C-alpha positions, 0 to 999 in steps of 0.5 A, spaced: 664 631 550 669 636 549 676 635 547 682 635 551 689 635 551 694 630 555 701 632 556 706 627 557 713 628 559 718 624 556 725 622 557 730 618 553 731 611 556 738 610 556 740 618 557 736 621 561 737 628 560 734 629 553 727 630 555 721 632 551 713 632 551 709 627 548 702 630 546 695 627 545 688 629 544 682 627 543 675 628 545 672 625 553 667 626 557 672 629 563 679 629 564 680 622 568 677 619 562 681 623 557 688 621 561 685 614 560 684 615 553 691 617 552 694 611 555 690 606 552 692 609 545 699 608 547 699 602 550 695 600 544 699 604 539 706 600 543 702 592 542 701 594 534 708 595 533 711 589 538 706 584 533 709 588 526 703 591 524 701 599 523 698 602 529 692 606 525 687 610 528 681 606 527 678 610 533 672 616 532 674 620 539 681 622 536 686 618 541 691 615 537 699 616 537 703 618 531 711 618 532 712 612 536 719 612 540 721 605 542 727 608 546 723 614 549 720 613 556 713 616 557 712 619 565 704 618 566 705 619 573 706 627 570 702 628 565 697 633 565 690 634 563 686 641 560 681 642 556 684 643 549 684 651 547 684 650 538 689 657 537 688 656 529 681 654 528 683 647 526 678 643 528 
């Protein structure tokens, strides 16, 4: 499996002019699996946060959510997926 990057545009719930990007990385067999894994990691983190638990990364494939902001909306329909290129040999 190779490592992928999923870039999801975000906007603030009450001020749509405030925009950004949430970046996910992890291992997957292909682009559609990478998008699904990123979305699942996000959904799981939101559920954990709602239940008052920490959303620690227990997966071996690398998909995790850090910096969860409940007042920001992820625009999953605008997400892009690409093979992750490690510019600094970090992993």
